[in-house]
N, C-alpha and C positions, 0 to 999 in steps of 0.2 A: 181158120182155114180148113176146108174139107180135106179128109185124109188123102184122097187120090190127087187133089190139087197140090198137096205138099210135095209130091214127086217132081213137080215142075219148077219148084223153087230152085234158083241157081245154086245155092250151097249144097242142096241135096243131089242135084245133078252131078256136081263135082265129086261128092261122096260115092255116088253110083259108078262114076268113072273109075275111082280108086278100086272098087270091087271088081270092075270089068278088067282092070289091068292084071289082077292077081294070077289068073290061069296062064296068061301069056308070059308073065314073069317066071313062072314055074317052068314052062316049056323052054324058054331061052336058057335058064340055068342048067336044066337037064341036058340040053344040047351043047352046053359049053360055050354059048355065045354070051360072054359076060359083059361085053361092051353094051349090047342091046339091053341086057338085064339091068345093068347099072343105070342106063338112061331111063328105063321104065320105072325103076325104083325112085329116081330123082323126080320123075313126073308125078308119081304117087305122092311124094313128099310135098311138092309144090301145090298139088290139088288139096292136100290136107291143110296147108297154111291158108290157101285162098278161100276155102269154104267158110272158115271162121270169120275171116275179114268181110266176106260178102254178106254173111248172116247179120253182121253188125251194120255195115254200110247201107244195105238194102232193107234192113229191118225185117229180115225173113227168117227169124228164129222159129222153128217149128218143132212139134212133138216128135215127128218122124226123125228130124235131124238130131234131136237130143239123144235118141237111141241108136240111130244108124251110124253116126260118126264114130263113136267109140267101138262099135262092133266092127266097122271097116278097118279101123286102126289095129285092133287086136287080131283080126283075121289075117291082115297083111303081115304083121310081125310074126305071128305063130306059124303061118305057112312058110315064111322065109327060114325060120329056125329049123323047121322039119326038113325042107328040101336041101338046105345047105349042110345039114347034118348027114342027110342021105348021100350027098356027093363027097362027104369027107372033109368039109371046110370048117365045120364047127364041131368041137368035141361033144360026144354023146352026153356026158354028165351035165354040160351047160344046158342043153335042151331039156333034159329030164327035170332039172331043177326049175327051169322056167315054166314048164308045163305043169309040174306038181303045184307050184305056187298059184298059177292061174286057175287050175282046175279046182283047187281047194277053195279059193276065194269065190269062184263062180258057184260052186255047190252050196256053200254056206250062205252066201248072199241071196241065192234063189230061195233057200229055205226060210231065211229071215224075212225076206220080202213077202213070200207067200203067207206067212203067219202074221204079217203086220207088225213084226217086232222092229224092223228097220226098213225105212223106205227112201230116205234121201241119201243117195250115194254120190259123194264128191271125192275126187282124187286128193290124197294127202300130198304134202311136199315130197315125202319119200317115194310115194307112188309115181309122182311126176318125174322125179329124178331117175327112178328105176326105168321108166319108159324111155327117157332121154338117153340113158346109157345103152339100152338095147338098140335104139336107132343108130347111135354112133358105132356100136359094135358091128351091126349088120352092114353099115356103110363102109366100115374099114375092111370087112371081109370081101365085099364086092369090089371096092376100089383097088385092093391089092391084086386082084385077078386081072384088072384092066391095065395096070402099070407094067412096064417091061420088067421081067424077072431079073433080079440082081441089081437093079438101079437103086440109087440112093433113096429115091422117093418110096420105092417098093419096100426097102428095108425098114424105113421109118414107119411106114404104114403097118408093116408086119409086126413091129414091136408094139405099136399102139393097139393093134388087133388083139394080140395076146393078152395085154393088160386089161383091155375092155371086156374080153370074154371071161376072164377070171373075176373081174369086178361084177359082171352080170351074175355069175354063179354065186358070189358072196351076197349080193343084194337080194337074191330071190328068197332065201330063208329068213333074212332079217325083215324084209318087207312083209312076208307071211306072218312072222311073229308080231309085227306091229299091227297087222290086221286083226289077229286074234285078240291082242290086248285092247284095241279099240272096241271090238264087239263085246268083250266081257265087261268093259267099263260102261258102255252104253246100256247094256242089258241090266246091269246091277245098279246103275245110277238113275237120277231123275231124267225125264224126257228132255232131249235137247237136240240141236241140229246134228245130224249124223255125218261123219266124215270117214270115208273108207279109202284105202289105197287103190290107185288105178292100175 
């Protein structure tokens, strides 16, 4: 499929929608309109699930989608960590650890890819779990702001939020260490299928 025609594939249109949602999500959070922000976040999550399903059902897996989908996911999560930290809803140390991990992985992966040392990047189980916990943590932060303060549901969500954010902070350096171990093992060992954390 020609590169420009790949933009018209249904899964890629959904991914582009997810990118389009990000600035409006930021605007709503900064304005304190968390109900709308939560709805936009859920819409982004639904589009993320649908684009993968459509790619399989319609047999529209494209090179553009292969790169665009994880970029959209990472941009959405990273932006939310930044803006929610800015408004005081996520501790600074959590966001610093998340960004340090992601920046380190991106930098080293780019260098290894450019030199031809490592080319096949697939998320590890720990990388997928790390992403899942980040999504759950961000969901709990936004959900808590939507619920009535002091309600039983808000208290339970608040407890879950605290635990999830601390787990995110714990997983970031562990996942980074796993990434470093995989890279060292792959470089020093015989050529094989490469697996890196997402």
